[in-house]
N, C-alpha and C positions, 0 to 999 in steps of 0.2 A: 766180867768183861774179858773178851778175847785178848790174847797177847797181841801187841802191835803188829808183829810179823804176819799174823793170820787175820787181821781185821779187814782185809780186802776180799774175804771169801763170800761176798754178797753177790747175788745174781739178779736182783730186781732193779728196774730202771728208775733213774732220777730220784734217789732217796726214798725208796719205798717205806711204807708205814713202819715195818719192822726194823728199818735201818736208821730211823730218825734219831734215836738216842745216841747211836755211834757217830752219826754225822755232826750232831751238836757237840759231842765230846771232842772230836777232831777240831772243829771250828774254834771252840773255846781254847783248846791247847795251843793252836796256832796264834790266835789273837793275843792271848796272854803271854805267850812265850817269845814273841818277837817285838822289838822296840828299838829306839835309838841307842846304838852302842851296846845292845845286849841281845843274847840269843840263848834261850833255854835249850839244853841239849836234847830234851825230848821233843821239842818243836820240829826238828828236822825229821825225826822218825815218824811223827804224826803227819807231816806234810807228804812224806813218801808213801805212807799207808793210804792217805786220802787220794793221792795221785793214782795209786794202783787200783783203788776202788773205781775211780772215774774211768781208767783205761778199760776195766772190765765192762762197765756200762757201755762204752763205745763199741767194744767187741760184740756185745749182745745186740746192740741196735743195728750194727752192720748186718747181722744175720736176720734180725726180725725188726725192720724199720716200722715205725708207727707214725701217727700224726702228732708228733711232739717236737719240742725244741731241739733235743739231742739229735733226732733223726734228720731234722732240717740242717743243723750244723754239719752233720756228716756229709749230707748232700753237697753243701757248699765246699767242704774240704775235698771231696772226690772230683769236683769240677776243675780243680787244680789252680795253682797260683793265687789262692785266696786264704786258705788256712792249712798249715802243715799239721801233721799228726800231733806234734808237740803243742802247737798253738791251740788245737782243738781240745786236747785234754786239759790244758791250762785254763782255757776259757770256761769250760764246763765246771771245773773245780772251783774257779772264782765265783761263778754264778751261784753254786750251791753254798759256798762259804758266805757270800754276801747276804743270802737269804737268812742264814742262821745268825749273822752278826749285825750288820748295819740296819737291815730292815727290822728285825725283832727289837734291836736296841732303840730305834726311833719310836716304835710302838710303845715300848715301856717308858722311855723318858718323856715322850710326848704326853702320855697319860699323866705322868707325874707333874709335868709343867702345867697342864690344864687343872689338875687338882690343886696345885699351888696358886692358881689364878682362877678362882671359882667364877668370877664375873665373865671371864673369857669362855669358860666351859658352858655357862648358861647361854651365852650368845650362840655358840655352836649348836647346842641342843635345841634352841628355839628356831634356828634356821639352818637346816642341813645343807643348803646351797653354799654356805660359808666354809664347808669342810675342805674343799680343794685348796682354797686360799689359806686356810688354817694350817694345812700340812706344810705349805711353803714357808709360812711364818715360823712354824716349829723347827723346820730345817735351818732357817736363818738364825733363830734365837739360840738354839743349842742342838745342832745336828749331831749324828753319831760319829762323824769324822771332824775333829776340831783342828787338825793339822795335816799336812801332806808328808809324803816321804821326802827324803833329802833331795835337793837339787844342787847342781854344781855350775857355777858361773863359767861361761865359755869365753868371756872376755872381761877386761877391766871395765867397770861401770860405776857411776855414782847414782844412788837411788835414795831419794829423800834425805839428801845430805850425808849419806853413809857411803864410804868408799868400799867397793867390793872388788876384790882382785880375782883374776882368772884362776879357776880351780877352787875358790872358796866354796865351802858347803853352806847352803842356805836352807833354813827351815821356815816354811810359810805357815803362819798361824791363820787358818781359815776363819776361826771363830772371831778373831780380832777384826778381820776384814768385814765380816757380817755384822759387826757392831759399829761400823764407821759412821760417825755423826754427820759426815759430809754427804753420805748416801741415804741414811735413814734418820727420820725424825724420832727423837726419844728412843734410840736404839737399845737401851737397857730395859725397855718395857716390852712385854709380850702383848701384841695386839693382832688378833686373828683377822681383823678387817683391814689390816694394812695391805696396800697394793704393792706386793713384792714383785717387781719386774726383773730383778736379778739378784742372786746370791751365789755364794761360792761353795755351798754345801756339797756339790758334786764335782768340784774342781773347775777347771777352765781349759779351753783349747784342746790340744791333742790328749790332755790328761783328764778330759771330762769323763766322769764315771758313767 
């Protein structure tokens, strides 16, 4: 593997085939190296290398735009007052990271959940029209993100009988909300035919993923 300092010397766009192992390595290092109250020293170096890689992608696409997402985002940024250069690089890095972490993790854990519930797997196999709803149920039941980043109260408030003071840090457990018995019948059961009209696997409001 290349030293971290030189890992951004790729020139192909949007995670080319030859770059995928490195992109996966960066994504894993960032995902495993950051958490509540902890930061692996190598995570920062990997984030920097990942950002430099993305910046090079942007430079290449500015010179040779194509019919792809990065070129479209660059066009938006160049129109002004919509995306800054920093926001553009951050957005593209996040999209690549998300594909290597949350998306792939849902595929893996979703497969495991169906194998652990063979009757649900058989339902899906017998009627492929159930697949879109099954994905929503898998997200509800055990999505790849089970909690959010920390939030901070902007004012004193009482929530569910709990006193929260201005400035208090709040950790929202998405998985607990997605198992709320007041919202879902038998929430601890996986049921791919469940009509899931709302879950919080992607967050909510301005923090919607």
